[in-house]
C-alpha atoms as one frame of an Amber mdcrd trajectory, in Angstrom:
protein
  26.510  -4.939  15.164  22.897  -4.065  14.557  23.327  -4.520  10.799  24.927
  -7.954  11.294  22.219  -8.973  13.739  19.613  -7.778  11.307  21.216  -9.767
   8.516  21.059 -13.016  10.483  17.539 -12.155  11.731  16.300 -11.884   8.154
  17.779 -15.250   7.200  15.306 -18.070   6.915  15.928 -21.619   8.049  16.518
 -22.663   4.425  19.118 -19.924   3.976  20.897 -20.948   7.151  20.885 -24.540
   6.013  22.312 -23.545   2.616  25.072 -21.447   4.177  25.968 -24.215   6.584
  26.190 -26.645   3.637  28.517 -24.267   1.772  30.696 -23.877   4.848  30.800
 -27.641   5.393  31.679 -28.221   1.723  34.438 -25.631   1.869  35.777 -27.258
   5.006  35.775 -30.682   3.368  37.606 -29.297   0.304  40.190 -27.734   2.601
  40.572 -31.060   4.394  41.011 -32.872   1.039  43.694 -30.410  -0.025  45.458
 -30.768   3.325  45.313 -34.566   3.149  46.617 -34.510  -0.436  49.516 -32.303
   0.611  50.284 -34.586   3.581  50.088 -37.647   1.328  52.533 -36.025  -1.120
  54.987 -35.268   1.669  54.668 -38.761   3.152  55.087 -40.471  -0.232  58.184
 -38.430  -1.036  59.631 -39.119   2.391  58.949 -42.859   2.094  60.398 -43.049
  -1.417  63.490 -41.102  -0.352  63.956 -43.324   2.712  63.509 -46.489   0.653
  65.910 -45.177  -1.995  68.570 -44.380   0.594  68.117 -47.787   2.244  68.431
 -49.657  -1.067  71.417 -47.513  -2.063  73.198 -48.521   1.148  72.508 -52.195
   0.417  74.005 -51.980  -3.072  77.738 -52.274  -3.512  78.198 -51.280  -7.137
  77.832 -47.773  -8.522  75.569 -49.088 -11.307  72.986 -50.423  -8.816  72.996
 -47.143  -6.885  72.329 -45.217 -10.112  69.441 -47.524 -10.948  67.878 -47.054
  -7.496  68.119 -43.275  -7.806  66.542 -43.290 -11.268  63.668 -45.536 -10.184
  63.136 -43.353  -7.090  62.602 -40.288  -9.274  60.107 -42.159 -11.463  58.140
 -43.522  -8.478  57.939 -40.043  -6.961  56.541 -38.717 -10.230  53.940 -41.505
 -10.432  52.895 -40.993  -6.793  52.473 -37.247  -7.340  50.257 -37.822 -10.390
  48.052 -40.394  -8.631  47.564 -38.290  -5.500  46.772 -35.189  -7.569  44.204
 -37.034  -9.705  42.474 -38.600  -6.695  42.352 -35.280  -4.852  40.980 -33.542
  -7.955  38.184 -36.122  -8.332  37.300 -35.798  -4.648  37.096 -32.010  -4.902
  34.910 -32.269  -7.992  32.554 -34.539  -6.030  32.330 -31.967  -3.231  31.483
 -29.287  -5.776  28.520 -31.337  -6.963  30.052 -32.401 -10.251  29.046 -35.947
 -11.194  32.204 -38.008 -11.477  30.656 -41.079 -13.101  29.770 -39.472 -16.441
  33.150 -37.754 -16.486  34.958 -41.065 -16.013  32.828 -42.664 -18.719  33.464
 -39.781 -21.087  37.140 -39.896 -20.200  37.258 -43.489 -21.378  35.705 -42.593
 -24.732  37.877 -39.506 -25.084  40.885 -41.543 -24.060  40.318 -43.942 -26.934
  39.969 -41.048 -29.386  43.000 -39.281 -27.995  44.934 -42.543 -28.083  44.620
 -42.686 -31.859  45.744 -39.088 -32.171  48.510 -39.329 -29.574  50.122 -42.597
 -30.514  53.580 -41.072 -30.301  52.896 -39.953 -26.715  51.694 -43.426 -25.741
  54.759 -44.901 -27.445  56.974 -42.560 -25.413  55.515 -43.834 -22.130  55.682
 -47.505 -23.094  59.258 -47.192 -24.303  60.229 -45.257 -21.180  58.695 -47.943
 -18.992  60.780 -50.675 -20.620  63.913 -48.498 -20.564  63.604 -48.381 -16.783
  62.371 -51.945 -16.342  65.261 -53.420 -18.344  67.772 -51.018 -16.784  69.082
 -49.882 -20.160  70.062 -46.360 -19.117  70.147 -44.500 -15.824  70.786 -41.052
 -14.478  74.539 -40.358 -14.408  75.423 -42.730 -17.256  77.392 -41.661 -20.309
  75.488 -43.065 -23.253  74.578 -42.573 -26.870  70.804 -42.392 -27.228  69.151
 -42.078 -30.632  72.491 -41.085 -32.150  73.249 -38.366 -29.556  75.984 -38.944
 -26.988  76.420 -37.305 -23.623  75.805 -37.467 -19.866  72.328 -38.687 -18.876
  70.914 -36.053 -16.526  67.332 -37.299 -16.262  65.293 -40.340 -17.288  61.487
 -40.174 -17.170  58.659 -42.121 -18.719  58.382 -39.351 -21.328  61.943 -38.422
 -22.340  65.658 -38.762 -21.702  67.669 -35.603 -21.064  71.304 -35.621 -22.231
  74.074 -33.031 -21.934  76.799 -33.394 -24.558  80.499 -32.507 -24.290  79.870
 -28.928 -25.460  77.281 -28.406 -22.717  74.240 -28.562 -25.000  71.143 -30.182
 -23.475  69.154 -32.626 -25.628  65.618 -33.797 -24.815  64.988 -37.100 -26.598
  61.415 -38.499 -26.599  61.511 -42.148 -25.611  59.482 -43.090 -28.665  62.386
 -42.008 -30.888  64.859 -44.310 -29.142  65.670 -47.454 -31.083  69.256 -48.009
 -29.921  70.998 -47.220 -26.626  74.797 -47.451 -26.390  75.764 -47.310 -22.720
  79.425 -46.614 -21.944  79.082 -46.894 -18.155  78.503 -50.601 -17.522  81.004
 -52.790 -15.702  84.140 -51.759 -17.558  85.318 -49.936 -20.660  88.184 -50.314
 -23.091  90.581 -47.616 -24.220  91.505 -48.624 -27.778  94.548 -46.979 -29.400
  95.822 -47.184 -32.978  99.527 -46.267 -33.053 101.194 -45.365 -36.353 104.939
 -45.927 -36.837 107.163 -45.571 -39.877 107.710 -48.523 -42.191 111.423 -48.615
 -41.398 110.846 -49.201 -37.671 111.155 -52.588 -35.972 107.618 -53.591 -34.985
 108.782 -55.809 -32.115 110.781 -52.934 -30.636 107.684 -50.733 -30.840 105.695
 -53.411 -28.998 108.323 -53.512 -26.235 108.168 -49.738 -25.783 104.362 -49.813
 -25.696 104.374 -52.541 -23.040 106.878 -50.579 -20.951 104.672 -47.474 -21.059
 101.670 -49.637 -20.124 103.502 -51.031 -17.083 104.468 -47.532 -15.975 100.838
 -46.426 -16.147  99.678 -49.419 -14.107 102.240 -48.508 -11.427 101.166 -44.851
 -11.421  99.283 -43.721  -8.318  96.753 -41.724 -10.346  96.120 -43.893 -13.386
  96.893 -47.295 -11.852  93.526 -47.640 -10.032  91.700 -46.747 -13.248  93.307
 -49.582 -15.247  91.918 -53.080 -14.606  94.284 -55.199 -16.732  97.691 -54.982
 -18.405  98.052 -53.509 -21.856  96.772 -55.888 -24.514  98.489 -55.619 -27.897
  96.404 -56.907 -30.764  99.204 -56.578 -33.312  99.547 -54.933 -36.707  96.151
 -53.518 -37.619  96.905 -52.349 -41.157  99.470 -51.078 -43.616  98.420 -47.499
 -44.142  99.695 -45.116 -46.816 102.486 -43.693 -44.680 102.538 -45.836 -41.530
 102.228 -49.275 -40.020  99.269 -49.097 -37.631  99.640 -51.028 -34.355  96.500
 -51.630 -32.264  96.399 -52.015 -28.483  93.910 -51.501 -25.669  93.443 -51.170
 -21.910  90.515 -52.524 -19.904  89.610 -49.691 -17.552  86.965 -48.573 -15.100
  83.759 -47.152 -16.617  84.086 -43.611 -18.020  87.889 -43.643 -17.633  88.707
 -44.763 -21.183  89.213 -41.247 -22.519  91.550 -40.087 -19.745  93.623 -43.281
 -19.919  93.863 -43.097 -23.697  95.074 -39.485 -23.678  97.674 -40.153 -20.988
  98.963 -43.278 -22.765  99.397 -41.387 -26.030 101.198 -38.569 -24.228 103.651
 -40.936 -22.539 104.121 -43.046 -25.668 105.067 -39.960 -27.689 107.822 -39.207
 -25.197 108.989 -42.836 -25.149 109.105 -43.000 -28.961 111.178 -39.808 -29.049
 113.631 -41.228 -26.500 114.049 -44.458 -28.486 114.314 -42.757 -31.877 111.101
 -44.333 -33.197 109.608 -42.241 -35.957 105.960 -41.223 -35.747 105.251 -40.706
 -39.441 103.406 -37.996 -41.245 101.952 -38.348 -44.755 104.618 -38.883 -47.425
 104.390 -38.543 -51.172 106.791 -40.514 -53.390 107.023 -39.345 -57.008 108.005
 -42.091 -59.436 108.637 -41.085 -63.028 108.942 -44.617 -64.332 111.658 -46.172
 -66.482 112.176 -46.710 -70.158 112.915 -50.123 -71.697 116.631 -49.673 -71.135
 116.116 -49.118 -67.398 116.859 -45.377 -67.416 114.559 -42.931 -65.663 113.818
 -39.520 -67.175 115.253 -36.403 -65.574 113.271 -34.035 -63.357 113.495 -30.299
 -63.928 114.067 -28.410 -60.653 113.863 -24.627 -60.410 115.817 -22.886 -57.636
 116.473 -19.159 -57.450 115.446 -18.670 -61.056 118.011 -21.204 -62.336 116.943
 -24.514 -63.841 118.616 -27.810 -62.921 118.248 -31.280 -64.347 118.166 -33.949
 -61.611 118.517 -37.445 -62.935 117.171 -40.499 -61.123 120.434 -42.368 -61.724
 122.072 -40.772 -58.682 124.163 -38.121 -60.504 124.517 -34.537 -59.314 122.095
 -31.942 -60.561 123.615 -29.897 -63.351 122.637 -26.367 -64.449 120.616 -26.231
 -67.616
């Protein structure tokens, strides 16, 4: 106690004033930090409350996804602004002149802008991605040539997870085309190959019957929005006649509906004796001027046969 009393007794008025200033400055910095923390909590709470309120007002899943994506971006922007303001206030309490720093920041910002054009492009592109509602969290989309589930959309990048589970981080500045497969509805397009000898109209009837069964199914019926639409004969392929059809389905259900339709159609074709072809190769030896085709030499069990194209039996040779 005597040493402490002696310490304060030896302090001059100027020293006491300096110590009181340091204590007051430390207290103000603590208050700034506390206010910044409170502001962060309040902003997050307000954004979450507003997001939940808007989500309840929206009826479609697409609008709810957009609200959630914008809520994440606004929370990020609020955190950055509050952190910057608190940092400037603390620098002022420490006696660091903020004015020259802000002026220098403007000059440095111009210089950095020339060297970080790609970064600036990322933020501008990300802003318009969100403003125009091109892609949202939870969508299945193809972004910059990479397809997958959109897990996060920020002003800087888009994070995708593909079918194999790989995560892709795509800078927004690299995005020139966005193909979104989650808007409004989707279409399950199927190309069905049948043998050339089959009756095309009969195949259409079987396909329509399978489509009606799927619409009446308790599992797949709610996923299908319209009856099966048959476009017709798509092409004459090498070994098959290709028939094209499609379903209009709920978003993200096109793959499941397509697989189930093909599974049921395979069974229906088997029941009706409709051939699903595989590649065929027809060998044509040609004919001479008299209309006779040359013989083919066939080897079986070490014995040669001559098989004529005129329909006669193969004879040993």
